[in-house]
C-alpha positions as a Markdown table, in Angstrom:
| # | Residue | x | y | z |
|---|---|---|---|---|
| 1 | Met | 83.2 | -6.0 | -14.5 |
| 2 | Ser | 84.8 | -4.0 | -17.0 |
| 3 | Lys | 82.9 | -0.7 | -18.6 |
| 4 | His | 82.3 | -2.7 | -22.0 |
| 5 | Thr | 81.0 | -5.6 | -20.1 |
| 6 | Ser | 78.6 | -3.8 | -18.4 |
| 7 | Glu | 77.5 | -1.9 | -21.6 |
| 8 | Ala | 77.2 | -5.1 | -23.5 |
| 9 | Ile | 74.9 | -6.7 | -20.7 |
| 10 | Ser | 72.7 | -3.4 | -20.5 |
| 11 | Arg | 72.4 | -3.6 | -24.4 |
| 12 | Val | 71.3 | -7.3 | -24.2 |
| 13 | Asn | 69.1 | -6.7 | -21.4 |
| 14 | Thr | 67.5 | -4.0 | -23.5 |
| 15 | Leu | 66.9 | -6.2 | -26.6 |
| 16 | Leu | 65.4 | -9.0 | -24.5 |
| 17 | Ile | 62.7 | -6.6 | -23.0 |
| 18 | Ala | 61.9 | -5.0 | -26.3 |
| 19 | Ala | 61.6 | -8.8 | -27.9 |
| 20 | Phe | 59.5 | -9.6 | -25.1 |
| 21 | Leu | 57.0 | -6.3 | -25.5 |
| 22 | Leu | 57.0 | -7.0 | -29.4 |
| 23 | Gly | 56.0 | -10.5 | -28.7 |
| 24 | Thr | 53.3 | -9.6 | -26.0 |
| 25 | Ser | 51.7 | -6.9 | -28.1 |
| 26 | Ser | 51.6 | -9.2 | -31.1 |
| 27 | Val | 49.4 | -11.9 | -29.1 |
| 28 | Val | 47.2 | -9.0 | -27.9 |
| 29 | Val | 46.8 | -7.9 | -31.6 |
| 30 | Ala | 46.1 | -11.4 | -32.7 |
| 31 | Asp | 43.4 | -12.1 | -29.9 |
| 32 | Thr | 41.1 | -8.8 | -31.1 |
| 33 | Phe | 39.0 | -8.8 | -34.0 |
| 34 | Gln | 37.7 | -5.8 | -35.5 |
| 35 | Tyr | 34.7 | -7.4 | -37.5 |
| 36 | Gly | 33.3 | -10.9 | -38.7 |
| 37 | Gln | 33.0 | -12.2 | -35.4 |
| 38 | His | 29.5 | -13.2 | -33.6 |
| 39 | Val | 27.3 | -11.6 | -31.0 |
| 40 | Glu | 26.9 | -13.7 | -28.0 |
| 41 | Pro | 23.5 | -12.9 | -26.2 |
| 42 | Ala | 23.5 | -13.3 | -22.6 |
| 43 | Tyr | 20.8 | -14.1 | -19.9 |
| 44 | Glu | 21.7 | -11.7 | -16.9 |
| 45 | Gly | 19.0 | -12.7 | -14.7 |
| 46 | Trp | 15.5 | -12.2 | -13.5 |
| 47 | Arg | 13.4 | -10.0 | -11.0 |
| 48 | Pro | 10.0 | -10.1 | -9.5 |
| 49 | Asn | 7.6 | -7.4 | -10.7 |
| 50 | Ala | 4.8 | -5.6 | -8.1 |
| 51 | Asp | 2.2 | -7.5 | -10.3 |
| 52 | Gly | 3.2 | -11.0 | -9.9 |
| 53 | Thr | 5.2 | -11.4 | -12.9 |
| 54 | Phe | 8.6 | -11.5 | -13.7 |
| 55 | Ser | 11.0 | -9.7 | -15.7 |
| 56 | Phe | 14.0 | -11.3 | -17.6 |
| 57 | Met | 17.0 | -9.3 | -18.2 |
| 58 | Phe | 19.1 | -9.7 | -21.4 |
| 59 | Gly | 22.6 | -8.2 | -22.9 |
| 60 | Tyr | 24.8 | -9.2 | -25.1 |
| 61 | Met | 28.8 | -9.5 | -26.0 |
| 62 | Asn | 29.6 | -8.1 | -29.5 |
| 63 | Glu | 33.2 | -10.1 | -30.2 |
| 64 | Asn | 33.8 | -7.5 | -32.7 |
| 65 | Trp | 35.8 | -4.0 | -31.9 |
| 66 | Thr | 34.2 | -2.0 | -34.5 |
| 67 | Glu | 31.7 | -3.8 | -36.6 |
| 68 | Gln | 28.2 | -2.9 | -35.3 |
| 69 | Pro | 25.7 | -5.6 | -37.0 |
| 70 | Asp | 22.1 | -4.8 | -37.6 |
| 71 | Val | 20.0 | -8.1 | -37.3 |
| 72 | Val | 16.5 | -7.7 | -38.0 |
| 73 | Ile | 13.6 | -9.7 | -36.1 |
| 74 | Gly | 13.3 | -13.0 | -37.7 |
| 75 | Asp | 15.0 | -16.0 | -37.9 |
| 76 | Ser | 18.1 | -14.7 | -37.2 |
| 77 | Asn | 17.0 | -12.5 | -33.9 |
| 78 | Ser | 14.1 | -14.1 | -32.1 |
| 79 | Phe | 12.8 | -15.4 | -29.1 |
| 80 | Ser | 10.8 | -18.7 | -28.3 |
| 81 | Pro | 8.3 | -20.0 | -27.2 |
| 82 | Gly | 6.0 | -17.4 | -28.6 |
| 83 | Asp | 6.5 | -14.1 | -30.1 |
| 84 | Ala | 9.9 | -13.6 | -31.9 |
| 85 | Asp | 9.9 | -10.2 | -31.1 |
| 86 | Arg | 10.5 | -9.6 | -27.5 |
| 87 | Gly | 11.9 | -5.9 | -27.7 |
| 88 | Gln | 15.6 | -7.3 | -28.3 |
| 89 | Pro | 17.8 | -5.0 | -30.0 |
| 90 | Thr | 18.5 | -5.1 | -33.9 |
| 91 | His | 21.7 | -2.9 | -33.6 |
| 92 | Phe | 24.5 | -4.4 | -31.7 |
| 93 | Leu | 27.5 | -2.2 | -30.1 |
| 94 | Pro | 30.8 | -3.0 | -30.1 |
| 95 | Arg | 31.9 | -5.2 | -26.8 |
| 96 | Arg | 29.8 | -6.2 | -23.7 |
| 97 | Asn | 26.4 | -4.6 | -23.3 |
| 98 | Arg | 24.8 | -5.5 | -19.8 |
| 99 | Phe | 21.0 | -5.1 | -19.0 |
| 100 | Thr | 20.0 | -4.1 | -22.3 |
| 101 | Phe | 16.4 | -5.0 | -22.2 |
| 102 | Glu | 14.0 | -6.9 | -20.2 |
| 103 | Val | 11.3 | -9.3 | -21.3 |
| 104 | Val | 8.0 | -10.0 | -19.0 |
| 105 | Val | 6.7 | -13.3 | -18.3 |
| 106 | Pro | 3.7 | -14.2 | -16.8 |
| 107 | Ser | 3.3 | -15.0 | -13.0 |
| 108 | Asp | 2.7 | -18.6 | -14.0 |
| 109 | Trp | 5.9 | -19.1 | -15.9 |
| 110 | Gly | 7.0 | -21.7 | -13.8 |
| 111 | Glu | 10.2 | -23.7 | -14.8 |
| 112 | Arg | 10.0 | -23.3 | -18.4 |
| 113 | Glu | 12.7 | -21.5 | -20.5 |
| 114 | Leu | 12.8 | -18.3 | -22.8 |
| 115 | Val | 15.5 | -18.8 | -25.6 |
| 116 | Trp | 16.9 | -15.9 | -27.4 |
| 117 | Thr | 18.5 | -16.8 | -30.6 |
| 118 | Leu | 21.0 | -14.6 | -32.5 |
| 119 | Asn | 22.8 | -15.5 | -35.7 |
| 120 | Val | 25.3 | -12.8 | -36.6 |
| 121 | Asn | 28.0 | -13.4 | -39.2 |
| 122 | Gly | 26.8 | -17.2 | -40.0 |
| 123 | Ile | 27.4 | -18.1 | -36.4 |
| 124 | Glu | 24.4 | -19.0 | -34.1 |
| 125 | Arg | 24.3 | -18.4 | -30.4 |
| 126 | Lys | 21.6 | -18.8 | -27.9 |
| 127 | Ala | 20.8 | -17.5 | -24.4 |
| 128 | Tyr | 18.7 | -19.4 | -22.1 |
| 129 | Ala | 16.4 | -17.4 | -19.4 |
| 130 | Thr | 14.6 | -19.4 | -16.3 |
| 131 | Leu | 13.3 | -18.3 | -13.1 |
| 132 | Lys | 16.0 | -20.8 | -11.2 |
| 133 | Asp | 17.0 | -19.1 | -7.9 |
| 134 | Asp | 20.8 | -18.5 | -9.0 |
| 135 | Tyr | 19.6 | -15.9 | -11.3 |
| 136 | Leu | 17.5 | -13.6 | -9.1 |
| 137 | Val | 19.0 | -10.0 | -9.5 |
| 138 | Asp | 18.9 | -7.4 | -7.0 |
| 139 | Asn | 20.3 | -3.7 | -7.1 |
| 140 | Met | 23.9 | -4.9 | -6.0 |
| 141 | Val | 24.0 | -7.3 | -8.9 |
| 142 | Ile | 23.4 | -4.4 | -11.3 |
| 143 | Val | 25.8 | -2.1 | -10.0 |
């Protein structure tokens, strides 16, 4: 192979790598949003309390990279059944925020569901909390 052919192949390889990297980076940029996206409430699980009650643990995923929405307690940030205000956040930091708060339910909760409804940027999402065994949380799960 001549020196010129080798140099030409090297240039083509460099251009192909550059084109690949540019194409890949544009995909990453297209998949990130600075603002205008929803916040996904998340039920993390439950744990028993010493007094016989249970604590449901919640977090959230703010799909925005920079926007930190504020959502007051009310129709757009509430729990049901019962009291709409269960100590949930009203200010949402970017990205994933696990085990942000707990809601204590009575010992006779049974098979009912506690639903956290959150509406951010016009998109409503819900997290459903139950006492199903699959959601039992211990320290290893939290770690």
